[in-house]
C-alpha positions in Angstrom: -15.5 5.9 -0.6 -17.3 7.9 2.1 -18.2 6.6 5.5 -21.9 6.4 6.2 -21.6 7.0 10.0 -20.4 9.9 12.1 -16.9 11.0 13.1 -15.8 10.7 16.7 -15.0 13.6 19.0 -11.3 14.3 18.9 -11.0 12.8 15.4 -9.2 14.7 12.6 -11.3 15.1 9.5 -10.8 16.6 6.0 -13.3 19.1 4.8 -14.0 21.6 2.1 -15.1 25.1 3.1 -18.6 25.6 1.7 -19.8 28.8 3.2 -18.3 31.6 5.3 -20.4 33.7 7.7 -19.4 36.4 10.2 -20.0 33.9 13.1 -18.1 31.0 11.5 -17.4 28.6 8.7 -19.5 25.7 7.3 -17.4 22.8 6.1 -18.5 19.8 4.0 -16.7 16.6 5.3 -15.0 14.9 2.5 -14.8 11.5 4.2 -18.4 11.2 5.4 -21.6 11.0 3.4 -23.8 14.0 3.7 -22.1 15.4 6.8 -21.4 19.1 7.4 -19.7 20.8 10.3 -19.3 24.3 11.7 -16.1 26.0 12.7 -17.2 28.8 15.1 -15.2 32.0 14.6 -13.5 31.4 17.9 -12.1 28.1 16.5 -10.8 29.4 13.2 -7.6 30.8 14.6 -6.0 31.9 17.8 -6.5 35.4 19.0 -9.0 38.1 17.9 -10.4 37.7 14.4 -11.6 40.8 12.6 -12.6 39.2 9.4 -13.0 35.4 9.0 -12.1 35.7 5.3 -8.6 36.8 6.2 -8.0 33.2 7.4 -10.1 30.9 5.1 -11.7 30.9 1.7 -14.6 29.1 0.0 -13.5 25.8 -1.6 -10.4 25.5 0.6 -9.5 22.0 1.8 -8.9 22.0 5.5 -8.1 19.6 8.3 -10.3 20.1 11.4 -10.6 18.5 14.9 -14.0 17.3 15.8 -15.0 19.0 19.1 -18.6 17.8 19.6 -21.4 16.0 17.8 -25.1 16.2 18.2 -26.7 13.6 16.0 -30.3 14.7 16.9 -29.7 18.2 15.5 -27.2 16.9 12.8 -24.6 19.3 14.2 -20.8 18.7 14.2 -18.7 21.3 15.9 -15.1 21.6 14.5 -11.9 23.4 15.3 -9.3 24.6 12.8 -7.0 26.2 15.3 -6.5 23.0 17.3 -4.7 21.2 14.4 -1.0 21.7 14.1 1.0 21.7 10.9 2.3 18.1 11.5 -1.2 16.7 12.1 -2.5 18.6 9.0 0.2 17.2 6.8 -0.2 13.6 8.0 -4.0 13.8 7.7 -4.0 15.2 4.2 -1.6 12.5 3.1 -3.8 9.8 4.6 -6.8 11.3 2.8 -5.0 11.4 -0.5 -3.9 7.8 0.0 -7.5 6.7 0.6 -8.5 8.5 -2.6 -5.8 6.4 -4.5 -7.1 3.3 -2.9 -10.7 4.2 -3.9 -9.5 4.3 -7.5 -7.7 1.0 -7.1 -10.9 -0.5 -5.9 -12.6 0.5 -9.1 -9.8 -1.1 -11.1 -9.9 -4.3 -9.1 -13.7 -4.7 -9.1 -14.4 -3.4 -12.6 -17.0 -0.9 -13.7 -19.9 -3.2 -13.2 -19.4 -3.7 -9.4 -22.4 -2.4 -7.4 -22.2 -0.3 -4.2 -23.1 -3.3 -2.0 -20.2 -5.4 -3.4 -17.8 -2.4 -3.1 -18.7 -1.7 0.5 -18.5 -5.4 1.5 -15.0 -5.8 0.1 -13.8 -2.4 1.3 -15.0 -3.3 4.9 -13.0 -6.5 4.7 -9.8 -4.6 3.8 -10.4 -2.0 6.5 -11.1 -4.6 9.1 -8.0 -6.5 8.2 -5.5 -3.6 7.8 -7.1 -0.4 9.2 -7.7 1.4 5.9 -8.2 0.7 2.2 -4.7 2.1 1.4 -3.0 -0.1 3.9 -4.9 -3.1 2.7 -3.6 -2.6 -0.8 -0.1 -1.8 0.5 0.0 -5.1 2.4 -1.4 -7.0 -0.6 1.4 -5.5 -2.7 4.1 -6.6 -0.2 2.8 -9.9 1.0 0.4 -11.0 -1.8 -2.4 -13.4 -1.0 -1.2 -14.0 2.5 -2.2 -10.4 3.4 -5.8 -11.2 2.7 -6.2 -14.8 3.6 -7.8 -14.1 7.0 -10.7 -12.1 5.3 -14.0 -13.5 4.0 -13.1 -12.5 0.5 -13.3 -15.0 -2.3 -10.2 -16.3 -4.1 -11.1 -14.4 -7.2 -11.6 -11.2 -5.2 -8.3 -11.7 -3.4 -6.4 -12.4 -6.7 -7.9 -9.3 -8.3 -7.0 -7.1 -5.3 -3.4 -8.5 -5.2 -2.9 -8.0 -8.9 -4.2 -4.4 -8.8 -2.0 -3.7 -5.7 1.1 -5.0 -7.3 0.5 -3.0 -10.4 -0.2 0.3 -8.7 1.1 0.5 -5.1 4.6 2.0 -4.5 6.0 0.6 -1.3 9.4 1.2 0.3 10.6 -2.3 -0.6 9.4 -5.8 -1.1 11.2 -9.2 -0.6 10.8 -12.2 -2.8 12.5 -15.6 -2.6 13.0 -18.4 -5.1 15.2 -21.4 -5.5 17.4 -22.9 -8.2 18.7 -26.4 -8.4 22.2 -26.7 -10.0 23.8 -30.0 -10.8 27.0 -30.5 -12.8 28.3 -34.0 -13.6 30.6 -32.6 -16.3 34.4 -32.2 -15.9 34.0 -28.6 -14.7 32.2 -29.9 -11.6 32.3 -27.5 -8.6 34.0 -24.8 -10.7 31.0 -24.9 -13.1 28.6 -24.5 -10.1 30.6 -21.5 -8.9 30.4 -19.9 -12.3 26.6 -20.4 -12.3 26.3 -18.8 -8.9 28.3 -15.8 -9.9 26.0 -15.4 -12.9 23.0 -15.6 -10.6 24.4 -12.8 -8.5 24.6 -10.7 -11.6 28.4 -10.3 -12.0 28.1 -6.7 -10.6 25.4 -5.6 -13.0 22.4 -5.6 -10.6 21.0 -2.0 -10.1 21.8 -0.2 -6.9 18.2 -0.1 -5.7 18.0 -3.9 -5.8 19.6 -6.2 -3.2 20.2 -9.8 -4.5 21.7 -12.6 -2.5 22.3 -16.2 -3.4 23.0 -18.7 -0.7 23.4 -22.5 -0.3 20.4 -24.4 1.1 21.3 -28.1 0.5 22.6 -29.9 -2.5 21.6 -29.2 -5.2 19.4 -26.3 -4.1 20.4 -22.6 -3.8 18.2 -19.8 -2.4 17.8 -16.5 -4.3 16.6 -13.5 -2.2 15.7 -10.2 -3.8 14.8 -6.9 -2.2 13.5 -4.2 -4.5 11.4 -1.0 -4.4 8.3 -2.8 -5.8 7.0 -6.3 -6.6 7.4 -6.2 -10.3 11.1 -5.2 -10.1 11.8 -7.8 -7.4 10.0 -10.6 -9.3 11.8 -9.7 -12.6 15.2 -9.8 -11.0 14.5 -13.0 -9.2 13.5 -14.7 -12.4 16.4 -13.2 -14.3 18.9 -14.3 -11.6 17.6 -17.9 -11.8 17.7 -17.9 -15.6 21.3 -16.6 -15.6 22.3 -19.5 -13.3 20.5 -22.1 -15.5 22.1 -20.7 -18.7 25.5 -20.8 -17.1 25.3 -24.3 -15.7 23.9 -25.7 -19.0 26.8 -24.0 -20.7 29.1 -26.1 -18.5 27.2 -29.3 -19.4 25.1 -29.4 -16.3 21.4 -29.0 -15.4 19.4 -26.3 -13.7 15.8 -25.8 -12.6 14.1 -22.8 -11.1 11.2 -23.2 -8.5 9.5 -20.9 -6.0 9.1 -23.3 -3.1 11.9 -24.9 -1.1 12.4 -28.6 -1.6 15.2 -29.6 0.8 14.7 -30.3 4.5 15.0 -27.5 7.0 18.5 -26.6 8.0 
């Protein structure tokens, strides 16, 4: 996705060096449609420059600061020397993330989606979360809730959330579910304890997964899972509940898994 407008003065932009002249460098802006900027030789590097090609090359991806814009003459003045290493690294990562998100949009919308549909949905994500990538990231973490304040349809939201959860790597996600455990057999409370121990994994839960089982109100118990991604979290949540159900049924009791809480607030 490329923006149709103009960058703002002071903005950092990613560009590809297209042409090198003695007086400066022409740069195609990678994030904007049909926009080209000029880095004057004095803005290529600090100090005296004998040969511009000692500092840049054709085809090189660079991060520049926008100095000035003249829309009437279609001119964008850029600086390379005003961008430090930290800014360059952050901007390149941001740009790469947006490229990933652009690919995810293609997956979510399918090959038949037209440009108008793509743009409308992309604008909703950007308006809600600041960027395409962050929109997908929030959808991976929070699911439908991350997009419910947008004007997207239910089908569009479901498709975006599904794509996000299949493709986005986030630091961690939290999921919660509940299991009802009842045991009228002679093992009674001891049987419940065995089922809860089974739910907690008996020490076999991977290190990257945090799993906690807590009492909510008879006969309901809460299972919280924190994991590096949604699929892992969801898998361990369901496995935990199933271990508890299998254990309680083995004791002669009954168990039921559900995602929403049923007891009154504590």
